[in-house]
N, C-alpha and C positions, 0 to 999 in steps of 0.2 A: 391347796389345789394348784394345778398347773395351768398357766394362762392359755388362752385360745387366740387364734388369728385366722383370717380367711384363707382357706385352702385354694389359692389361686382364684380362678373364675367359676369354681364349682358351686358357689353359694353356701358351702359348708364351713362352719366355724370349727376348725379342728384344733385339738390341743397341740401346742407347739412340740410336744413329745408324742411320737407315734409308736405304737407297739409293733416290734418286729417279730413276726411269727416264727422265724428260724429258731427262736428259743425253745420251741415245742417239738423240735426235730425228732427226738426219741422219747418224748414224754408219754406217760400213761394218761388215760383220760382223767383219773383222779388228780394227778400232778397238773395237768393242763387246766382243769377247772380251778384249782387253787391259784395258779398264775393269772388266769383270766379274771378271776374275782378280785385280784389285786388291782387290776386296771380300774375297776369300779371305785375302789377306795381312793385312788388318786385322780379320779375324774377323767381318765383317758377315754377318748371317744373315737379313736381312729386305729384300725388294725391293718397291717400290711403283711401279706404272706405270699406263698408261691407253691405250686405243685412240687417243685424241686426241693422244698424244705422238709424232706422226710415225711413224717406223719402229721405235719402241722395242720393242713387243711382238714384232715380227718378228725383232729382233736378240737379244732375251732368249731366245726359244723354243729355237733350236738349242743355246744354252749350257745351257739347262735339261735337255736330254737327258742331260747328264753330271753335273748338280748339283742336280736337283730336290729330293732328300731333305735337302739341307743348308739349304734356305731356306723361310721363310714368304713366300708369294707373294701379292701383292695387286694388283688392278687396279680399274678403275672403269667406269662408263657415264654418258655425257651424255644418253642417251635418257630421255625422260619417260613414254613409254607402255609398256604391258606387252609388246606385240609387238616394239617397237624394242629394248627392254632384253633381252628373251629372245634375239633374234637376235644381239645384240652379245655377250652372254655366251658363246654357242656359238662365235662368231668368235674371241673371246679365248682360249678353251680350245684351239682349233686353232692359233692364232698362237703361244701360249705353250708348245705341245707338252706339255700336261698334261691329265689327266682330272679334275682337281679344283683349284680356286682357293681359297686359304685365306681371302681377304677380298675381297669385291666391294663397291664403294662407289658410292653415288649421288653423282656428281661435280658440283661447283659448284652446289649447291642453295641459292641465296640469294634469287632473285627470287620473291616471293610467288605470282605466277601460275603459275610453273613448279612450285613446291612443291605447289600444289593439285592439279596434274595428276599429278605423280610419286607422291604419297602418297595420291591419291584412287582411286576405283573404276576399274579398267582401267589403273592407272598402273604405272610402272616397279617400284615396291616389290613389287607382286604377283609380278612375274617373278623378283625376287631371292629372295623367300620360297619360291616354287616350286622354284627351282634349289637352294636349301638343302635342301628336303625330298627332292629327287632325289639329293642327295649331290654335285652339281656344284660347289657352293661350301660353305664351312663357316661363315663369319661375314659379317655385313652392317654396312657403315659408311656415313658421310655426310661429304662434304667441301665446302669453299667458301673464297672469298676475300672481300675487301671489309670495310669497318668494321662492316657489319650482320651479319656471319656468326656471331659468337658468340651473339647473341640469336636468330638463326634456328636455330642448332643446338639451343638450349634448346627452341624450339618443336618441332623434329624429335624430340627425346628425350621430349617430352610425348606425342607421337603414336605413337612406336614405340620399342621397346627396342633401339636400335642398339648394336653392339658396340664401335664406335670413331667418333671424330670427327677431322677434320683442318682446321686453320685457321692463319692467319698468327700469328707470335709473334716479336718481336724487341725489343731495347732501345728503339730509336727509335719503334717503333709503340706500345709500352706507355707512352710519354709522353703519349699521347692519353687523358685521364682517363676518357672514356666507354668507349672500347674496353677499357682496362685493367679497369674495373669489370665490364664484360660478360664479359671473358675469365675473371676470377677467379670470377665467379658460375657460369660454365659448368664451370670446373675443379672447383669444389666439388661440383657435381652429379655429374660424371663420376667423381670419386674415391669418392663415396658409393655409386655404382651399379657401380663397377668397369668403367667404360668407358675404353678406351685413348684417349689424347690425343696426336695427332701434330701437329707444328708445321712450318710452311713459311715461306719467305722470311726465314729467320733471319740471313742475311749480306747483306741488302740495303743498298747504299749509297744508292740512291734511284732514281727514274725516269730513263730515258736523257735525256729532254728533247731539247735541241738537239744533244747530244753524238753523235758517230758511234758506232754500235752495234758494239762490238768483240768481244762475246761472244754466245753463243747465247741467253742468258736474255733475256726481254722486259723485264727490269729490269737496272739496273747492279749487279753484285755487288761486294762488297768483295774486293780482291785484295791490298791491303797486309797482309802476314802478321801483323803485330802486332795490327792492328785486327780482322782475321779471327779470330785466336786469341781475342781478348776477346769477340767476338760469339758464337762457338761455346761458349766456356767459360761465358759468362753463361747460355746456354740449358741446358747440361748440368748446371749447378749447381742447377737446379730439379728435385727428385725427382718421378718419376712422369710426366714428359712425354718425348716422343721428338722428335728433330731429323731431319727429312727433308732430304736433301742437295740441293745446288745443281743447277740444270738446265743445266750446262755441264761437259763432260768435262775441259776444261783447268783449271778451277778446282777440280774435285772433289778431286784429290790434296791440295791445300792444306787443304781441309775435313777430310779424313780424318786428315791429319797433326796438325792442331790438336786434333781429338777424341782422338787417341791419347795426347796429352800433357796431357790435362785433369787438374787436381788440385783447383783451387778457383775460385770466382767472382772475376772481376776487381773491383778497387775502383770505386766509383761515380765517382770523379774520373777514372779511366782511361777509362771509358765516355764521360763528358762531353767529355774531351779528343779522343777519336776523332771524336765527332759534330762538334765545332768544326773540327778539323784537316782532315777529309775532306768537310766540308759535307754531312753525311748528312741525308737527309730521308725521311719515311715514304712508303711506296709507296701506301698507301691513306689517303685523307683524307675 
């Protein structure tokens, strides 16, 4: 079984591995049910999805009819205005077959101009706060990609007391000195304020580039089991952060298997060997 730890200040003991709903982007209901049943086998108790993940919410909803009380359920909104976010929250509630979402996140909030709208008067944040007051959601988070996201999350936390953040974290990305410094600064603030820290793109091999795209992910994931084990174990060895799983349902079982066998961090030499052997490169530069 995969270990649990407090999900920030929410009071929920979440598995250190969180299921990323993007894996169900184009899944049939039968495929989705099989993938979601796999979460039960590994004891995963936290699902993170988004309306922008294709059919993911539509596939999770029917399964939630049988398992809602067993999961901390999170989704997101890409909308930047109050009305747009309000409407999307209600659609997500319907699609997910629930009357309350545990965590609603402002999705991919990295561009300064979008940040100003979403967190300003008449912005999306107002809709999330209203939904929380109405009991439609319980907690509010913020997510993003790109090398600027750690510093942007710091700006977001200065503006509003978010309950969680989500951003990229991997061995190869943390070789970027500026990103590493920004990530560590953000992590320190989050730990001081008991804000949950979710991480994504943890098993990235690199951009697809000119290679044929053989997986659903928009990046090339690690599939070599030894290297994948090292990547997962490297992340899980860091207390207080969460690993959100890969956006491809065929690679997902390898990630869960690796997580279930976690004991200790791999050696630095092993990580460096993986980078060289598989020609790994950062997804964000």
